[in-house]
N, C-alpha and C positions, 0 to 999 in steps of 0.2 A: 480828419483827426490825425494828429501827428503821431509818429511812432516813437514810443518812449523806450530808450535803451537803458539797461541797468548794468553797471560794471560789477563783474563777479569778483568775489574775494579770492585770495590765493588758495585756501583749502578747497574751494569749489573748483578752481582750475586744475588742481592736482587730481581731483576725482574725474575730470573730464577726459575722455579718451575718444578714439575713433568709433565709428558706428559699428564696427565689427567686433571689438574686444572691450573688456572691462579689466582694468589693471588692479591687482591686489599686491600686497607687500611681498607675497611669496611666489605667486604664479599668475599666469594670465588665463582667464576663463572666456571661452567663446559663448556668447549668449545662447547659441543654439543648443548648448549642452548644459545649460543651467538646470533644466528639469530632468536631465538624464540620470540614470542610476550609477554612472561612473563616478569614482572618487579618486583623488590623487593617491598615489601608491602609499605615501607615508601615512595619510589619514586612514586608508584602508587597512594597513597593517596594524595601526593603533586600535581601530575598531575591532578587528579580529581578536587581538590579544585581550582586550577588555571583555569580549564576549565569552571567553573560555571559562568553564565552570570553576577551574582552580583559582581564577583571578577575581571571582565574584565575592562580595562580602560574606563572611562566614554565616551570619544569622540568616541571610536570604538564601544562601546555598543549601543549608541544612533544612530550612523550612520547606523549600521546594522538594528536597529529597524525601522528607516525611510525607508530604501530600502525594507525590508520585508513587511512593512505595505502598501507601494505604490503598490508593485507587487501583494499583496494579494487582494487589492481593485480592481485592473485591472482584475485578474483572476475571482473573484466573479462576477464582472459586465459582463464579457464575458460569464460566465456560465449561468447567468440569461438571457442574450439575446438569447443564443442558446436554452435554455429551453423554452422560449416563442415562438421561431420559429417553434417548433414542434418536435415530437418524431423521425422523420427521421434524423434531424440534431443532436439530442442527440445520436442516434446510430452511426452516422458518427464520432462524437466527441469521443465516447468510442473506436471505431476502430482505430482512429488516435492516441489516447493516448496509447493504448496497443501496437501499432506498434512502437511508439517511445520508450516505456519502453523496449520492446523486443530488439530493436537495441542497446540501452544503455547497457543492461545486457550482450548481446552477445559480444559487443565491448570491455568491460573491460577484458574479458578472452582472446580475440583475441590480444589485445594490450599488455597484460601482458606477453604473450608467443611469442612476435614478433621475438625474437632471436632464437626460435626453428624452427624445420622443419615445414613448412606450410602444412596444409592439402590441397591437391589439390581441387579446387572449393569449398573451405570452405564457403565463404560468399554466393556463389550461392546456395549451399546446404541449408544454414540457411534460406534463403528467400523462397526457394522451399518448405521446411518443414512448414514454416509459412503459405504460401499460401494453402498448402494441409490441414493443421489443420483448417484454417479459412473456407475453403470450406466445410469440414465435419461439424464443429460446427454450423456455421451460416445457413448452409443448413438444419440442424436438427431444428433450431429455426423457419425457414420459413415454414417448413413442419408442425411443431407442432402448430404454431399460425396462419397459413394461412394469413400472412400479405402481401403476393404477390400472384397475380392471376396466377395459374399454367395452361398455355395454352397447346396446343398440342405439343409444342416444349419442354417446361419445365417439363411436366408430366412424360415422360420417365426418365429424370434425377432424379426426386423425387422418382419414384418407385424403382430405382436401386441406390439410393444415397449412401448407406453404402458400397455397393460392389465397386462402382466407387471410393469412398474415400480410401478404403483399397488398391485398385490397384495403386492409385496414390502414396500412402505411400510406397508400395512395390518397385515402380520404384526408388524412392529416396534411399531406403535402398540398393538396388542392386548397384546403382551408387556409393554409399559410399564404399561398400565392394570392388568394382572393383578398386577404387582409393586408396586403402590402401597401404601405403609404410612401410618400415622397422621400423619407429618410431610408433609402434602400440599403445603403452601405451598413448602417447600424443594424437594421433588421436581419440582413443576410449574415452579418458577423455573429449575431446571437443564434441564428439558425445553425451555423457551423459549430458554434460553441456547444450547443445542445447535442449535436451528433458526435462531437469529439468525446463528450462526457459519457454518452451512451456506449461508445466503443471501449473506452478505457475502464469504465466502471461496470456496466451491465454485462458486457460480453465476458470479461474476466470472471465475474461472479458466476456466470453460466458454466465456465470451465471448472470452477470450484465445486459446484453441485454435481457435475459429471464425475469428478474425482471422488466425491462422497459415495456415489452409487457404485463405484469400483471397489470400495472398501473404506471404512472410516479411517484406516491407517494413513491413507493418502490425503486425508484432510488434517488429521491430528498432528502427524509428524511435521509437515511443512509449516503449519501455523506455529507449532512449538519452536521450530528452528528460527523463524523470524522473530518470535517473542524473545527467545534466548539471545539472539544476536543484538536485538535492540536494547535489552536490559544490560547485557555485558558491555556494550559500547558506552552506555551511560555511566556504568560503574567505573570502568577503566578511565573514561574521560573525566569523571568526577574527581578521582584521586590522582591520576597521573597525566592527564591531558595537557600538554603544553605546546604541541606542534599542530597548527591548523591544517586540516585536511583539504578543504576547498573553500574559496571565498563565498560561494553560493550559500553555504550553511556554516557560519562562523563558529558555532559551538562544537562541530564535529572535529575530531583530532585523529592524528595517525596512531597515537597510543590507544585510543578507544577502538579504532578500526582493527588494529592488529590483535589487541586483547580479545575483542569480540570474535574475530576469525578463529583463533585457537580454541576459545571456549566453546564455540558452536560446533566445531569438529568433534571435540571430545563428547559434548552432550549428544550430538547426533548418533554417534556409534552406540553408546550405552542405552539411551532412551529408546531408540528403534529396536534394539534387542529385547527390551522390556515389553513394549507393546506388541511385538510380533508374536508373543506367546499366547495371545488371546484371540480366539476365533471371532469374537464380536468385532474386533478391529480389522482382521484380515479378510473375512468373508465378504463377498459382494452383497450389497443391500438388495434383498428381494422383497422385503416387507418394511414399509416405512414405519409401521406401528410397533415394531419390536423395540427392546431396550436392553440395557447392559445386564439385567438380571435374568433374561430368558436364555434358553438353551440354544446354542449356535453350533452348527457343524457344516462343513463344506470340504470339497477337495482342494487343498491349499495349493497356491502357486509355488513353484519350486524355490522361489526366493524366500518363502516363509518356512522352508524345511531346513533345519540346522545341518551344517556340514562340518566335518572334522578337518582342521587345517594344521599343518606342521609349522612350528615357529622357526624363523631363521635364528642362527646363533646369537646375534645381538639381543634379540627379544627374549631368548631363553635365559640369558644372563640377567636381564632386567626382571623377568618373572621370578627367577630364583631369589633375587634380592628383595622383591616385594612380598612373595608368598612364602619365603623361607623353605621352599621345597623345589624339587625338580619338576618343571612343567615344559613338556616338549610339544604338546598338541593342545588345541583349544577348539571348542564347538562354537561356531559362529553362524548366524543367519546371513545368507548372501545379501539380503536387503540392507544389512548394516553397512556393507561397502557402498551400495548405491546411496545410502543416507549421507555418506561422506561427500559424494558429488553434490547432493542437494544442499548440504551445509555450505560447500564452497559457493554455490549459486546464491544461497541466502545471504552470504557474507560479502560477496564481491559484486554481484549484479543487482540483487534486490534493493540495496540501499540507494541505487540510482533512481528508483521510483520515488523514494523520499526526497532526493535532491531535486527531481523534477517538480514534485509538489512544492518544495521550497521556492523554486523559481517562479511558480505560479503565484505564490503568496507575495513575493517581492514585486512581481508585475502589478498586482492589485493593491500593494502597499497595506497588507494586513499581517498581523502576527500569527494568528491561528485561523483555522477554518470554522471554528465554533467555540463554544464554552461549555459544552455538555459534560465533559469529563474534567474535573478539577485537576490542575497540574499537567494535563496532557493537551487540552484544547478540544477540538471537535473530533468526531468519529473519523473523518478523513485523515487527521493527523496521526491516528493509530493504524490506519489501513493503507497508507501510501506506499509502503515498501512491498505490498503484496500484488501490485499492479502487474508487473512483468513476471514475478515469481510464479503466479498461478498458471500462466501460459506455458512457461518452461516446464513446470511439473506435469502438465498434460502431455507434452511430448515425451517426457521421461517415462510416464505411465504406459504410453503406447509402445515405447521401446521394450519395456519389460514384458508386455503381453505378447510381442512378436518373438522375442528371443528366449523366453522361458516358458 
């Protein structure tokens, strides 16, 4: 059979390039980077500017504002009701949220690789490891804070708690190895993904519950600061945001970041002074079944005892202008100054948890982790900023216990 050659037209010749590059009118693209996340700088800047809230169509922007506002009011109201019901319900809320976040994070990796060979018993293994981790962590909390009476049946479990937890994990590990199939890299990557999720989600939730046992104020104030920072960043970005903060999250702006920082500092000082007046908030949790309407009394930590402070001359002038009278001293709870440090952490460090979550979404090419909360996305989209903040708060709590 003879080889038939076809003469190519001029347009086809212009499209033809070497094996290593494809030529476009504006720039040269390497085929190896066609599927990468990198964009030309000009296109990236244009995308960032179009993603800013101030540049979005007015109707779309205000509709999103309305939906987010309504759902935020609903969530804050539900949170207030659960907080009033007592620490037991707050603990249940934290466990429920961490389970939903765990499910969402595990699911994105599972769905992203749905065309590959499935890991046998993958979902069952994930839930088993979650149960084992919760058994170990919350068992440690119960033993440490004695929030549950250990009778003759529970006492042996408490005495050998860590050994039992280790053996439960060993069972899961052995079952995973037994079920390994030839697609080892994929299965091992999913195993690593599960452990990363356990560490970032479940372990941080464990610190949150320990903070609850130290006193509800160590849960309410940090959560409120993150909520305040998130809300004010959205508001300032909505009305004034024009300077992109970081390419990883195009909608975040410097105006939103700075406005949220100042707002959170102000909110932290006065809100902490308000809740520090109530023993229900400041007393350590000795009974999970108590609630906000019961009588509470304890020997307060010194940070919850108000002290009189002399104002420096500039503040005396400002106070005279605001109060129309001479004010030289004020009574302040020392914890209010610590709240300023927590506010700085919530405004500067905690948002990087959200940026990390944005990076994960970009890696898996998804917009949100879920659709449970209209206008917000999934539960993970609301909890991402609390990943590192909870760990930092635990160290701050220990600092106050040692020094006051």
